[in-house]
A tleap script that builds the chain and sets N, CA, C and O, in Angstrom:
source leaprc.protein.ff14SB
mol = sequence {
  NMET SER ASP SER HIE PRO CYS PRO GLU CYS
  ASN GLY MET TYR ALA TYR PRO LEU ASP ALA
  LEU LEU ILE CYS PRO GLU CYS GLY HIE GLU
  TRP ASN PRO LYS ASP GLU PRO GLN GLY LEU
  VAL VAL LEU ASP ALA ASN GLY ASN PRO LEU
  GLN ASP GLY ASP SER VAL THR VAL ILE LYS
  SER LEU PRO VAL LYS GLY ALA PRO LYS PRO
  ILE LYS PRO GLY THR LYS VAL SER ARG ILE
  LYS LEU VAL GLU GLY ASP HIE ASN ILE SER
  CYS LYS VAL ASP GLY PHE GLY SER MET MET
  LEU LYS SER GLU PHE VAL LYS LYS CALA
}
set mol.1.N position { 99.931 66.695 115.006 }
set mol.1.CA position { 100.005 67.301 113.696 }
set mol.1.C position { 98.904 68.360 113.581 }
set mol.1.O position { 97.788 68.156 114.059 }
set mol.2.N position { 99.219 69.465 112.959 }
set mol.2.CA position { 98.284 70.572 112.846 }
set mol.2.C position { 97.874 70.759 111.393 }
set mol.2.O position { 98.692 71.139 110.555 }
set mol.3.N position { 96.609 70.492 111.098 }
set mol.3.CA position { 96.113 70.677 109.738 }
set mol.3.C position { 95.681 72.119 109.489 }
set mol.3.O position { 95.482 72.515 108.340 }
set mol.4.N position { 95.533 72.912 110.559 }
set mol.4.CA position { 95.031 74.267 110.388 }
set mol.4.C position { 96.127 75.276 110.071 }
set mol.4.O position { 95.820 76.424 109.749 }
set mol.5.N position { 97.406 74.881 110.153 }
set mol.5.CA position { 98.501 75.799 109.885 }
set mol.5.C position { 99.491 75.191 108.906 }
set mol.5.O position { 100.498 74.626 109.331 }
set mol.6.N position { 99.234 75.291 107.599 }
set mol.6.CA position { 100.240 74.791 106.649 }
set mol.6.C position { 101.488 75.667 106.708 }
set mol.6.O position { 101.416 76.840 107.074 }
set mol.7.N position { 102.599 75.104 106.355 }
set mol.7.CA position { 103.874 75.827 106.366 }
set mol.7.C position { 103.820 76.986 105.364 }
set mol.7.O position { 103.452 76.780 104.208 }
set mol.8.N position { 104.181 78.199 105.791 }
set mol.8.CA position { 104.166 79.328 104.855 }
set mol.8.C position { 105.268 79.250 103.792 }
set mol.8.O position { 105.188 79.939 102.775 }
set mol.9.N position { 106.283 78.430 104.012 }
set mol.9.CA position { 107.372 78.297 103.051 }
set mol.9.C position { 107.064 77.267 101.965 }
set mol.9.O position { 107.197 77.549 100.774 }
set mol.10.N position { 106.646 76.058 102.392 }
set mol.10.CA position { 106.473 74.969 101.425 }
set mol.10.C position { 105.046 74.424 101.358 }
set mol.10.O position { 104.776 73.495 100.598 }
set mol.11.N position { 104.130 74.996 102.147 }
set mol.11.CA position { 102.734 74.539 102.231 }
set mol.11.C position { 102.604 73.114 102.743 }
set mol.11.O position { 101.586 72.462 102.511 }
set mol.12.N position { 103.614 72.630 103.431 }
set mol.12.CA position { 103.552 71.306 104.039 }
set mol.12.C position { 102.485 71.257 105.118 }
set mol.12.O position { 102.303 72.215 105.869 }
set mol.13.N position { 101.785 70.138 105.191 }
set mol.13.CA position { 100.663 70.019 106.121 }
set mol.13.C position { 101.026 69.300 107.421 }
set mol.13.O position { 100.132 68.971 108.200 }
set mol.14.N position { 102.309 69.048 107.676 }
set mol.14.CA position { 102.693 68.248 108.833 }
set mol.14.C position { 103.403 69.061 109.907 }
set mol.14.O position { 104.241 68.523 110.630 }
set mol.15.N position { 103.083 70.349 110.025 }
set mol.15.CA position { 103.708 71.200 111.046 }
set mol.15.C position { 103.302 70.720 112.430 }
set mol.15.O position { 102.164 70.310 112.659 }
set mol.16.N position { 104.259 70.781 113.344 }
set mol.16.CA position { 103.973 70.375 114.726 }
set mol.16.C position { 104.379 71.505 115.661 }
set mol.16.O position { 105.304 72.260 115.363 }
set mol.17.N position { 103.678 71.624 116.809 }
set mol.17.CA position { 103.985 72.709 117.750 }
set mol.17.C position { 105.184 72.365 118.633 }
set mol.17.O position { 105.385 71.209 119.005 }
set mol.18.N position { 105.964 73.372 118.956 }
set mol.18.CA position { 107.049 73.280 119.922 }
set mol.18.C position { 107.059 74.600 120.675 }
set mol.18.O position { 107.505 75.618 120.146 }
set mol.19.N position { 106.575 74.584 121.889 }
set mol.19.CA position { 106.359 75.793 122.686 }
set mol.19.C position { 105.423 76.723 121.919 }
set mol.19.O position { 104.308 76.323 121.584 }
set mol.20.N position { 105.846 77.946 121.634 }
set mol.20.CA position { 104.976 78.901 120.939 }
set mol.20.C position { 105.141 78.843 119.426 }
set mol.20.O position { 104.432 79.542 118.703 }
set mol.21.N position { 106.070 78.016 118.934 }
set mol.21.CA position { 106.350 77.945 117.507 }
set mol.21.C position { 105.725 76.734 116.850 }
set mol.21.O position { 105.387 75.756 117.516 }
set mol.22.N position { 105.574 76.806 115.544 }
set mol.22.CA position { 105.230 75.647 114.726 }
set mol.22.C position { 106.449 75.345 113.870 }
set mol.22.O position { 107.123 76.258 113.394 }
set mol.23.N position { 106.733 74.051 113.673 }
set mol.23.CA position { 107.904 73.621 112.919 }
set mol.23.C position { 107.457 72.699 111.796 }
set mol.23.O position { 106.652 71.791 112.005 }
set mol.24.N position { 107.981 72.938 110.621 }
set mol.24.CA position { 107.677 72.099 109.469 }
set mol.24.C position { 108.772 71.044 109.337 }
set mol.24.O position { 109.936 71.401 109.155 }
set mol.25.N position { 108.435 69.749 109.423 }
set mol.25.CA position { 109.459 68.721 109.288 }
set mol.25.C position { 109.933 68.533 107.841 }
set mol.25.O position { 110.974 67.919 107.607 }
set mol.26.N position { 109.179 69.054 106.880 }
set mol.26.CA position { 109.552 68.881 105.476 }
set mol.26.C position { 110.660 69.843 105.046 }
set mol.26.O position { 111.578 69.450 104.327 }
set mol.27.N position { 110.576 71.120 105.490 }
set mol.27.CA position { 111.586 72.095 105.067 }
set mol.27.C position { 112.365 72.692 106.232 }
set mol.27.O position { 113.354 73.390 106.013 }
set mol.28.N position { 111.937 72.431 107.471 }
set mol.28.CA position { 112.636 72.927 108.647 }
set mol.28.C position { 112.282 74.350 109.040 }
set mol.28.O position { 112.890 74.902 109.958 }
set mol.29.N position { 111.313 74.957 108.366 }
set mol.29.CA position { 110.918 76.332 108.674 }
set mol.29.C position { 110.218 76.385 110.030 }
set mol.29.O position { 109.405 75.518 110.352 }
set mol.30.N position { 110.542 77.418 110.828 }
set mol.30.CA position { 109.897 77.648 112.122 }
set mol.30.C position { 109.195 78.996 112.071 }
set mol.30.O position { 109.739 79.961 111.533 }
set mol.31.N position { 107.978 79.069 112.633 }
set mol.31.CA position { 107.239 80.328 112.659 }
set mol.31.C position { 106.278 80.347 113.824 }
set mol.31.O position { 105.911 79.308 114.372 }
set mol.32.N position { 105.877 81.556 114.190 }
set mol.32.CA position { 104.900 81.758 115.246 }
set mol.32.C position { 103.548 81.979 114.574 }
set mol.32.O position { 103.405 82.928 113.804 }
set mol.33.N position { 102.555 81.134 114.839 }
set mol.33.CA position { 101.255 81.289 114.165 }
set mol.33.C position { 100.566 82.611 114.492 }
set mol.33.O position { 99.693 83.043 113.739 }
set mol.34.N position { 100.933 83.263 115.590 }
set mol.34.CA position { 100.336 84.559 115.923 }
set mol.34.C position { 100.861 85.665 115.021 }
set mol.34.O position { 100.235 86.720 114.914 }
set mol.35.N position { 102.005 85.445 114.366 }
set mol.35.CA position { 102.592 86.443 113.472 }
set mol.35.C position { 102.080 86.343 112.046 }
set mol.35.O position { 102.422 87.184 111.215 }
set mol.36.N position { 101.264 85.331 111.739 }
set mol.36.CA position { 100.750 85.155 110.385 }
set mol.36.C position { 99.800 86.288 110.041 }
set mol.36.O position { 98.990 86.683 110.880 }
set mol.37.N position { 99.880 86.828 108.813 }
set mol.37.CA position { 98.963 87.898 108.422 }
set mol.37.C position { 97.525 87.387 108.401 }
set mol.37.O position { 97.253 86.272 107.956 }
set mol.38.N position { 96.626 88.211 108.881 }
set mol.38.CA position { 95.210 87.860 108.928 }
set mol.38.C position { 94.486 88.543 107.785 }
set mol.38.O position { 94.632 89.750 107.592 }
set mol.39.N position { 93.716 87.794 107.032 }
set mol.39.CA position { 92.924 88.361 105.965 }
set mol.39.C position { 93.712 88.638 104.699 }
set mol.39.O position { 94.790 88.086 104.481 }
set mol.40.N position { 93.158 89.493 103.881 }
set mol.40.CA position { 93.718 89.829 102.580 }
set mol.40.C position { 94.852 90.844 102.730 }
set mol.40.O position { 94.670 91.876 103.377 }
set mol.41.N position { 96.004 90.568 102.150 }
set mol.41.CA position { 97.136 91.490 102.172 }
set mol.41.C position { 97.399 91.950 100.743 }
set mol.41.O position { 97.718 91.144 99.869 }
set mol.42.N position { 97.261 93.257 100.516 }
set mol.42.CA position { 97.468 93.840 99.191 }
set mol.42.C position { 98.530 94.918 99.323 }
set mol.42.O position { 98.447 95.777 100.201 }
set mol.43.N position { 99.533 94.871 98.447 }
set mol.43.CA position { 100.625 95.833 98.460 }
set mol.43.C position { 100.578 96.707 97.211 }
set mol.43.O position { 100.215 96.244 96.130 }
set mol.44.N position { 100.953 97.990 97.375 }
set mol.44.CA position { 101.001 98.876 96.211 }
set mol.44.C position { 102.302 98.659 95.449 }
set mol.44.O position { 103.060 97.744 95.770 }
set mol.45.N position { 102.568 99.481 94.453 }
set mol.45.CA position { 103.757 99.326 93.610 }
set mol.45.C position { 105.052 99.482 94.397 }
set mol.45.O position { 106.081 98.937 93.997 }
set mol.46.N position { 105.023 100.214 95.507 }
set mol.46.CA position { 106.210 100.425 96.334 }
set mol.46.C position { 106.319 99.436 97.482 }
set mol.46.O position { 107.260 99.515 98.271 }
set mol.47.N position { 105.378 98.507 97.595 }
set mol.47.CA position { 105.413 97.514 98.662 }
set mol.47.C position { 104.727 97.950 99.936 }
set mol.47.O position { 104.844 97.270 100.955 }
set mol.48.N position { 104.013 99.067 99.913 }
set mol.48.CA position { 103.281 99.525 101.097 }
set mol.48.C position { 101.949 98.793 101.188 }
set mol.48.O position { 101.273 98.632 100.172 }
set mol.49.N position { 101.549 98.342 102.385 }
set mol.49.CA position { 100.263 97.655 102.516 }
set mol.49.C position { 99.095 98.629 102.332 }
set mol.49.O position { 99.130 99.762 102.812 }
set mol.50.N position { 98.070 98.166 101.633 }
set mol.50.CA position { 96.862 98.962 101.413 }
set mol.50.C position { 95.732 98.422 102.280 }
set mol.50.O position { 95.704 97.238 102.616 }
set mol.51.N position { 94.802 99.301 102.638 }
set mol.51.CA position { 93.633 98.920 103.421 }
set mol.51.C position { 92.385 99.515 102.775 }
set mol.51.O position { 92.464 100.455 101.985 }
set mol.52.N position { 91.229 98.947 103.127 }
set mol.52.CA position { 89.965 99.510 102.653 }
set mol.52.C position { 89.869 100.966 103.086 }
set mol.52.O position { 90.186 101.302 104.227 }
set mol.53.N position { 89.432 101.830 102.176 }
set mol.53.CA position { 89.244 103.241 102.487 }
set mol.53.C position { 90.453 104.112 102.190 }
set mol.53.O position { 90.355 105.336 102.276 }
set mol.54.N position { 91.593 103.519 101.843 }
set mol.54.CA position { 92.788 104.299 101.516 }
set mol.54.C position { 92.588 105.083 100.226 }
set mol.54.O position { 91.699 104.785 99.428 }
set mol.55.N position { 93.435 106.092 100.041 }
set mol.55.CA position { 93.515 106.821 98.775 }
set mol.55.C position { 94.791 106.397 98.074 }
set mol.55.O position { 95.831 106.224 98.709 }
set mol.56.N position { 94.708 106.231 96.760 }
set mol.56.CA position { 95.872 105.828 95.976 }
set mol.56.C position { 95.999 106.736 94.762 }
set mol.56.O position { 95.049 107.420 94.379 }
set mol.57.N position { 97.193 106.734 94.160 }
set mol.57.CA position { 97.471 107.504 92.958 }
set mol.57.C position { 97.923 106.546 91.865 }
set mol.57.O position { 98.767 105.682 92.101 }
set mol.58.N position { 97.363 106.695 90.675 }
set mol.58.CA position { 97.734 105.859 89.537 }
set mol.58.C position { 99.128 106.275 89.074 }
set mol.58.O position { 99.404 107.468 88.948 }
set mol.59.N position { 100.018 105.296 88.817 }
set mol.59.CA position { 101.404 105.612 88.449 }
set mol.59.C position { 101.707 105.355 86.979 }
set mol.59.O position { 102.809 105.648 86.516 }
set mol.60.N position { 100.750 104.816 86.245 }
set mol.60.CA position { 100.977 104.464 84.846 }
set mol.60.C position { 99.708 104.766 84.060 }
set mol.60.O position { 98.607 104.658 84.599 }
set mol.61.N position { 99.850 105.139 82.803 }
set mol.61.CA position { 98.696 105.356 81.945 }
set mol.61.C position { 97.977 104.017 81.749 }
set mol.61.O position { 98.575 103.049 81.279 }
set mol.62.N position { 96.705 103.969 82.109 }
set mol.62.CA position { 95.943 102.723 82.044 }
set mol.62.C position { 94.817 102.832 81.022 }
set mol.62.O position { 93.856 103.571 81.235 }
set mol.63.N position { 94.929 102.099 79.911 }
set mol.63.CA position { 93.846 102.126 78.927 }
set mol.63.C position { 92.599 101.452 79.501 }
set mol.63.O position { 92.692 100.471 80.238 }
set mol.64.N position { 91.430 101.997 79.149 }
set mol.64.CA position { 90.157 101.466 79.639 }
set mol.64.C position { 89.344 101.029 78.435 }
set mol.64.O position { 89.101 101.817 77.521 }
set mol.65.N position { 88.919 99.756 78.435 }
set mol.65.CA position { 88.106 99.242 77.328 }
set mol.65.C position { 86.826 100.055 77.195 }
set mol.65.O position { 86.110 100.275 78.172 }
set mol.66.N position { 86.552 100.492 75.990 }
set mol.66.CA position { 85.323 101.228 75.728 }
set mol.66.C position { 85.406 102.709 76.044 }
set mol.66.O position { 84.441 103.435 75.807 }
set mol.67.N position { 86.517 103.178 76.567 }
set mol.67.CA position { 86.674 104.605 76.871 }
set mol.67.C position { 87.596 105.235 75.825 }
set mol.67.O position { 88.537 104.589 75.364 }
set mol.68.N position { 87.338 106.471 75.452 }
set mol.68.CA position { 88.161 107.115 74.427 }
set mol.68.C position { 89.544 107.526 74.911 }
set mol.68.O position { 90.429 107.779 74.093 }
set mol.69.N position { 89.747 107.597 76.210 }
set mol.69.CA position { 91.039 108.027 76.741 }
set mol.69.C position { 91.442 107.134 77.912 }
set mol.69.O position { 90.584 106.540 78.565 }
set mol.70.N position { 92.739 107.040 78.180 }
set mol.70.CA position { 93.200 106.223 79.309 }
set mol.70.C position { 93.119 106.996 80.626 }
set mol.70.O position { 92.923 108.212 80.633 }
set mol.71.N position { 93.270 106.283 81.726 }
set mol.71.CA position { 93.414 106.931 83.031 }
set mol.71.C position { 94.856 107.420 83.095 }
set mol.71.O position { 95.786 106.635 82.908 }
set mol.72.N position { 95.047 108.695 83.356 }
set mol.72.CA position { 96.379 109.296 83.308 }
set mol.72.C position { 97.147 109.058 84.612 }
set mol.72.O position { 96.548 108.929 85.680 }
set mol.73.N position { 98.475 109.000 84.510 }
set mol.73.CA position { 99.281 108.907 85.732 }
set mol.73.C position { 99.040 110.140 86.607 }
set mol.73.O position { 98.892 111.252 86.100 }
set mol.74.N position { 99.002 109.932 87.911 }
set mol.74.CA position { 98.743 111.028 88.840 }
set mol.74.C position { 97.282 111.149 89.233 }
set mol.74.O position { 96.949 111.936 90.119 }
set mol.75.N position { 96.394 110.380 88.588 }
set mol.75.CA position { 94.977 110.410 88.940 }
set mol.75.C position { 94.807 109.846 90.338 }
set mol.75.O position { 95.257 108.735 90.620 }
set mol.76.N position { 94.156 110.607 91.221 }
set mol.76.CA position { 93.958 110.171 92.598 }
set mol.76.C position { 92.617 109.443 92.711 }
set mol.76.O position { 91.595 109.906 92.205 }
set mol.77.N position { 92.650 108.308 93.378 }
set mol.77.CA position { 91.459 107.496 93.602 }
set mol.77.C position { 91.308 107.345 95.100 }
set mol.77.O position { 92.230 106.883 95.772 }
set mol.78.N position { 90.158 107.726 95.636 }
set mol.78.CA position { 89.958 107.635 97.084 }
set mol.78.C position { 88.926 106.565 97.421 }
set mol.78.O position { 88.166 106.119 96.561 }
set mol.79.N position { 88.915 106.173 98.655 }
set mol.79.CA position { 87.984 105.173 99.219 }
set mol.79.C position { 87.995 103.865 98.424 }
set mol.79.O position { 86.965 103.428 97.911 }
set mol.80.N position { 89.163 103.258 98.333 }
set mol.80.CA position { 89.278 101.982 97.626 }
set mol.80.C position { 88.725 100.852 98.485 }
set mol.80.O position { 88.620 100.981 99.705 }
set mol.81.N position { 88.376 99.754 97.842 }
set mol.81.CA position { 87.938 98.545 98.535 }
set mol.81.C position { 88.778 97.397 97.984 }
set mol.81.O position { 88.883 97.220 96.770 }
set mol.82.N position { 89.372 96.620 98.886 }
set mol.82.CA position { 90.224 95.503 98.477 }
set mol.82.C position { 89.386 94.256 98.266 }
set mol.82.O position { 88.488 93.959 99.054 }
set mol.83.N position { 89.688 93.523 97.193 }
set mol.83.CA position { 88.959 92.303 96.855 }
set mol.83.C position { 89.962 91.231 96.420 }
set mol.83.O position { 91.110 91.543 96.104 }
set mol.84.N position { 89.531 89.989 96.406 }
set mol.84.CA position { 90.360 88.873 95.939 }
set mol.84.C position { 90.435 88.919 94.420 }
set mol.84.O position { 89.508 89.392 93.762 }
set mol.85.N position { 91.528 88.432 93.867 }
set mol.85.CA position { 91.629 88.296 92.421 }
set mol.85.C position { 92.785 89.073 91.836 }
set mol.85.O position { 93.547 89.725 92.551 }
set mol.86.N position { 92.903 88.992 90.515 }
set mol.86.CA position { 93.983 89.653 89.788 }
set mol.86.C position { 93.854 91.172 89.881 }
set mol.86.O position { 94.831 91.854 90.189 }
set mol.87.N position { 92.682 91.699 89.625 }
set mol.87.CA position { 92.385 93.116 89.793 }
set mol.87.C position { 91.841 93.258 91.215 }
set mol.87.O position { 90.649 93.062 91.451 }
set mol.88.N position { 92.718 93.597 92.158 }
set mol.88.CA position { 92.356 93.485 93.567 }
set mol.88.C position { 91.943 94.789 94.240 }
set mol.88.O position { 91.869 94.843 95.467 }
set mol.89.N position { 91.671 95.841 93.470 }
set mol.89.CA position { 91.156 97.091 94.020 }
set mol.89.C position { 89.870 97.450 93.292 }
set mol.89.O position { 89.855 97.579 92.068 }
set mol.90.N position { 88.799 97.609 94.048 }
set mol.90.CA position { 87.527 98.066 93.507 }
set mol.90.C position { 87.384 99.534 93.898 }
set mol.90.O position { 87.569 99.891 95.062 }
set mol.91.N position { 87.053 100.390 92.919 }
set mol.91.CA position { 86.997 101.826 93.204 }
set mol.91.C position { 86.134 102.542 92.176 }
set mol.91.O position { 85.651 101.946 91.213 }
set mol.92.N position { 85.954 103.843 92.411 }
set mol.92.CA position { 85.295 104.721 91.442 }
set mol.92.C position { 86.315 105.769 91.029 }
set mol.92.O position { 86.883 106.466 91.870 }
set mol.93.N position { 86.542 105.874 89.725 }
set mol.93.CA position { 87.492 106.846 89.192 }
set mol.93.C position { 86.690 107.972 88.551 }
set mol.93.O position { 85.822 107.725 87.714 }
set mol.94.N position { 86.983 109.205 88.946 }
set mol.94.CA position { 86.267 110.352 88.383 }
set mol.94.C position { 86.411 110.371 86.867 }
set mol.94.O position { 87.521 110.273 86.344 }
set mol.95.N position { 85.294 110.497 86.164 }
set mol.95.CA position { 85.291 110.534 84.710 }
set mol.95.C position { 85.198 109.161 84.065 }
set mol.95.O position { 84.984 109.065 82.856 }
set mol.96.N position { 85.356 108.080 84.854 }
set mol.96.CA position { 85.319 106.722 84.311 }
set mol.96.C position { 84.280 105.844 85.004 }
set mol.96.O position { 83.794 104.886 84.403 }
set mol.97.N position { 83.932 106.146 86.249 }
set mol.97.CA position { 82.965 105.349 86.991 }
set mol.97.C position { 83.616 104.209 87.769 }
set mol.97.O position { 84.813 104.243 88.055 }
set mol.98.N position { 82.822 103.208 88.104 }
set mol.98.CA position { 83.302 102.070 88.892 }
set mol.98.C position { 84.191 101.179 88.047 }
set mol.98.O position { 83.894 100.904 86.884 }
set mol.99.N position { 85.287 100.732 88.644 }
set mol.99.CA position { 86.182 99.822 87.943 }
set mol.99.C position { 87.077 99.089 88.918 }
set mol.99.O position { 87.116 99.385 90.113 }
set mol.100.N position { 87.794 98.125 88.373 }
set mol.100.CA position { 88.748 97.330 89.142 }
set mol.100.C position { 90.147 97.693 88.648 }
set mol.100.O position { 90.376 97.823 87.446 }
set mol.101.N position { 91.086 97.856 89.596 }
set mol.101.CA position { 92.470 98.171 89.261 }
set mol.101.C position { 93.394 97.120 89.855 }
set mol.101.O position { 93.049 96.451 90.828 }
set mol.102.N position { 94.570 96.984 89.257 }
set mol.102.CA position { 95.604 96.126 89.828 }
set mol.102.C position { 96.441 96.978 90.776 }
set mol.102.O position { 96.773 98.122 90.466 }
set mol.103.N position { 96.778 96.417 91.926 }
set mol.103.CA position { 97.526 97.170 92.922 }
set mol.103.C position { 98.940 97.520 92.466 }
set mol.103.O position { 99.543 98.447 93.006 }
set mol.104.N position { 99.475 96.806 91.491 }
set mol.104.CA position { 100.839 97.089 91.028 }
set mol.104.C position { 100.926 98.376 90.207 }
set mol.104.O position { 102.027 98.826 89.892 }
set mol.105.N position { 99.787 98.975 89.855 }
set mol.105.CA position { 99.781 100.204 89.074 }
set mol.105.C position { 99.368 101.418 89.887 }
set mol.105.O position { 99.075 102.470 89.319 }
set mol.106.N position { 99.340 101.288 91.214 }
set mol.106.CA position { 98.983 102.410 92.083 }
set mol.106.C position { 100.010 102.526 93.209 }
set mol.106.O position { 100.719 101.571 93.525 }
set mol.107.N position { 100.071 103.710 93.804 }
set mol.107.CA position { 100.869 103.898 95.012 }
set mol.107.C position { 99.987 104.597 96.040 }
set mol.107.O position { 99.090 105.370 95.701 }
set mol.108.N position { 100.270 104.302 97.303 }
set mol.108.CA position { 99.485 104.876 98.384 }
set mol.108.C position { 99.679 106.389 98.414 }
set mol.108.O position { 100.808 106.876 98.347 }
set mol.109.N position { 98.578 107.128 98.515 }
set mol.109.CA position { 98.650 108.601 98.504 }
set mol.109.C position { 98.936 109.134 99.894 }
set mol.109.O position { 99.032 110.346 100.083 }
savepdb mol mol.pdb
quit
């Protein structure tokens, strides 16, 4: 039994190896542990994977607490940093300073 590889489908902890695959006896899912994504995976509004240092474009008007105006659609943000959490992009927006954005409101530039 492998405790280090829970099933990606049902999170079952009783996966067992069979050749190069792991098999979950609870749901029957088979997968190759080498194909599992490593680290944090963040997708933009179009489903494209983002990485640290990418440039993104805001696709929706985003109100900012304490600011007199929102971030307008089309605003380009460069050198993003991905972080864990609901607001998973840390960046600096010109005219607004450092802030956190949700990846669902940006697209890869």
